[in-house]
N, C-alpha and C positions, 0 to 999 in steps of 0.2 A: 363136629364140635358142638358143645352145648353152650348156648349164649343166653342172653336175657330173654324173658318172655316177650314176644312181639306185642306192640301196643296198637290197638285199633285206633287209627288216626288217618286223616286225609293224606294221600301221597302227592304232595305238591313239589315237583322237582325244582321249581323256581324259588321255593322258600318264601313266596310272597304272602301266602295266606295261612300256611301251616308249617310248624317245625318239622324237620326231616329226620326224625329219630330212626326211621327205617334204614337209613344209609349205613349205620353200623351193622345192623342185623344182616343186611344184604352181603356184607363182606364174609359172613360165615355161611357155609353151604347148608349145614344142618342146624335146625333150631328146635328147641323143646318148648312147647306151650304149656304153661302151668294149668290152664283150663282143662287140659287132658286128664289131670289128676282126678277130676270129678267122676271119670268113668273107669278109674283104675280099680280092679278087683284085688283083693288081697286080705291079709289078716285084719280082723276087726280092730285090733289095737293100732295098726298102722294107719287105718282109715281115720282114726280119731286124732292123729297127730296134727299139729299145725301145718299149713301148706308148705312152708319152707323145709320142714323136716321130711314131709312126705315126698317133696320134690327130690331132695338129696337121696332118699332111700330108693326112689323109683329110678333115678338116673344111674345109681350104682347097680341096680338090678338089671338095667338094660345096657350095661357098660359095653357089651360086645357089639352094640350098634355104632359105637364111636371109635375113632382113632385116638381122640384126645377129648378131654372135657374142659371147657372154659366156663368159669362161673363169675358173675358180676352181681353179687349180693352177699353181704357179710354173713347173714344167717345160713344161707344155703352153702356158702363156702366152708364155714366152720363145721356144719353138720356133715358135709361130704368128706372133709378131712378126717373127722372122727370115725365115720362109717368105714372108710377105706383103711384107716390106720388100725382099727380094731379087727376088721375082717382080713386084713393083709391081702386084699384083692382090689383090683381097680385098674383103670386105664390112666395114662398120664394126665395129671390134673394141673392146670395152670390158672389160678384165680387172678382176678383183678381186685386189688386191695389198696387202701390208702391210709388206714388208721391202725397201725401195729401197736401203738402205745396204749390203746384202749384196754383197761383192765380185763374186760371180758374176752378180749382177743388173745392176750399174751399167753394164758395157759394152753390154749389150742395150738399156738405157734410152737411153744416149747415141746409139747407132747407129740404133735403130728406133722409139723412143717417139713421134717426130713423126708417125708414121702412125696412132697410136691416136686414136680419137674421144674417149676420156675414160678415166679410171681411177676405180674405187671403192675406198676404203680405210677403215680404222677406227682408225688410229693417227695422232693429231695430230702426234706427233714425227716419224714417218716421212713424213707429208705435207709437213712443213716441209723435211725433207731433200730430198725429190723436187723441190720448187720452188726451194729456195735453192742446193742443191749440183748438181743435175742439170739445172736449167733447164726443168723441165716446167711448162707454163702453169698457174698457180694456178686459173684459172677452169674448167679441164678435170679437176680432181682433186676428186672429191666425197667428203665425209667422212660416214660413217654410224656409228652406235654398234654395237659388237659385240653378239652375241646370246647368249642362253641359252634352252633350252627350259624356260620358267617353269612349265609344268604338270608335267613329269616331275620336275624339281628344285623341289620345293615342300615346305613344312613338313608333317610327318606328323601325322595325328591320333593321339592317345594315344601320343605319342612318349615314350620313357623319359627320366628325368632325366639330363642330360648327365653322363657319368662319365669322359670322356677328351677328347683333342683329336685333330685329324686333319691330315694333309698329303697331297698327291697331285700327280701330274703328272711328266713326264719332261724337258721341254724346258728346258735351261739351269738345272736345279735345283741348289741348293747345300745338299744334305742333310748334308754334314759339319758345317756351321755349326749346323744344327738339332740334330743328334745331340750336339754339344758343349753346346749350350744346355740340352738335356734332362738332362745329368748333374747329379746331386745334387738333383734334384727328385723329388717324388712323383707327377708327372703321368704319365699313360699316353697313348701316342700310336701310331697306326697310320699308316705312310707307304704310300700306295696306289700302288705302281709296281713294275715288274720291271726297269727300267733307267733310266738318265739319258742324255740326249743333250746333249753339250756342243759348241757351235759355235765354232771359232776360224778367223778369216780366211775364213769361208765354207765351211769343211770340217767336217763333223760327226764326232764321236767318240762311240761308244756304250759306256757303262759298265754292266755288270750290277749289279743291286741287291744281289747277293751280296757285292760289295765293301763296300757300306755296312753290310750286316748284321754284318760282322766288327767294326764300330765301335760297334754299337748296344748299349745297356744292356738289362737285363731288362724295363724298362718301355716298350720300343719294339719294335713288330712291323713288318715290311716285307714287302709282297707285293701283287701285282696283284689288283684286285677287279673283278667285273662291275659294270655300271652300277647295277643294283639293290642290290648289296652296298655299292657306294660311297655310294649315297643313304642306306642304313641307317647307314653310318659317319658321314656328315655329321650325321644326325639325332641320334645319341647323343653328338656332340661339342659342347663349349661354344663352341669357335671353331676356325678353320682357319688353318694357317700355310702361307704360300707363300714359301719361301726361294729366291731366284733369284740367279744370278751377274750381274755387271755387263753391261749390254746396253742398246742404244738401241731395242730392239723391245719389244713388249708381252708378253713371256714371262710366263706365269702367268694370263693373262686368262680362260681357260676355267674354270680351277678357282676363281678369284676370283668369277666370276659364278655358278657352280654353288653355291658356299657362300652367297653373298648371297641367291640365290633360295631356298635352304633356310632362310633366316632366321638365318644365322650370321655374326658379325663375322669379319674377316680381318686377320691380321698379315702384312705383306708387306715384302720387302726394297725399299728405296727406290732404284730404278734410274732411269736417264735416260728409258727408254722406257715405264715402267709408271706413267702419269699420268692416264689417261682414265676410270678406273672408281671407285677408292676415294676417299671423302671423309674426309680425316684427322680422326680423333676423332669422326666421326659414324657411319660404316659400317665403320671399321677403323683400323689404325695402320700407319705405315711405320717401319721400323728400318733403321739403316745396313747396307749390304751386308757380309756376312762378319764380323759382330760378334756372337759368341755371348752376350756379357755383356748387350748391349742387348736381344737377342732374349729371353734368359731373363727379364730384368726385365719386358719387355712381356707375356710369357706369364703370369708369376706375378701381375702386376697385374690382368690381365683375368680370370684364373682365380679370383682372390679377390674379384672383384666380379661375381657372377653376374647381379644385376639390371641392372648396366650392360651386361654382355655381351648380355643378352636385348634390351635397348632398342636397342643398336646393330644387333643382328640384325634387329629389326623395321624399322629405318630402311633397312637393306640390301635387304630384301624389297620395301619400298615403292619404293625407287630402281629396282630391276629392273623392277617392274610398270610404271613410268612410262617408262623409257628403253630397256630391253634385251630386250624380249620377242621371241620368234622371229617372231611375226606382224609386229611393227613393223620388224624388221630386213629381212624379206623384202619388205615393201611399200616400204621406203626404198630398197632396192637397185633394185627395179623402177623407181621414180620417177627415181633417179639415172641408170639406163641410158637411159631414154627422154629424159631431159634431155640427156644426152651425144649421143645419136643425133640429136636435134632441134637441137643447137647452143645449148641454153640454159645459160648459165654458172653455175657454183657461186659462192656468195658468197665473200667474203674468207676466212671461217673454214671454208669447205668445205661449208656447208649449202646446200640448194636455195633459190634465190631465190623 
């Protein structure tokens, strides 16, 4: 099975010093390393294609080496769908996808998705779009819960008393609303990013964090952090704010789960797509999109109730340990792939029968 390209990173099974991304790859026996494409001989035109297109073409050329092909990259997935659809050759293909409503994805789904053996996703909203709007068979679309490395992102022993709040991430973030909500408060906040990526009609626009720094008060710092530094930031924060723009995707899910795994409650914008993780009033709060007054009220309320914040954080950690561990996600994906290849249908809600 063809999975993501392995990442060169320390293998720390304790999760104390390094994130354990290799856990997912280890669940798949065969992996394909994109760096091998540097040595691939072939037609000169193919060698000049971008890496994702070359990878799709090379995987299809070597298809007899695989029992099934699993892709976890939108570009590679769409390219392989097209190659196999046009050539009418290929092995069972089970992609991992989460953004079916994206304008650049929909034409490929309509043209080639019928050739897929199944799809694994982690967004219930996007799963519904794929089945209701694109006509993809519900029984072939398997829903798993998104993951977080619960060992790396975990409460720190002897952690300092929280003295600030945190925000992080780049995808579809609404930091202007957060900055406006921070005005007139004594709260201190660090926004851990160096850019924001805003997607409109399927086209991304990158905005430097320096643009937001011009709007920030003295109580707000903005800058990218390493994973260990970000973990330290979460640790000293009472809660984490995830302000996002209107979207039908699950933007913010990575930061939300990192915060919950650290035992921190989350305040998040209530978007159409972000519905699968936070339990309102138990592990966090939703606030209206783009409403700094409502966001300020929620932040001050939670800041002034530290015992409540701590209890919500414990509930979040327990929820992660039950539903979102890296090991559970990896095992669930493997089960879904085997079910798809074997023709065993997903239940109505997407879970394995």
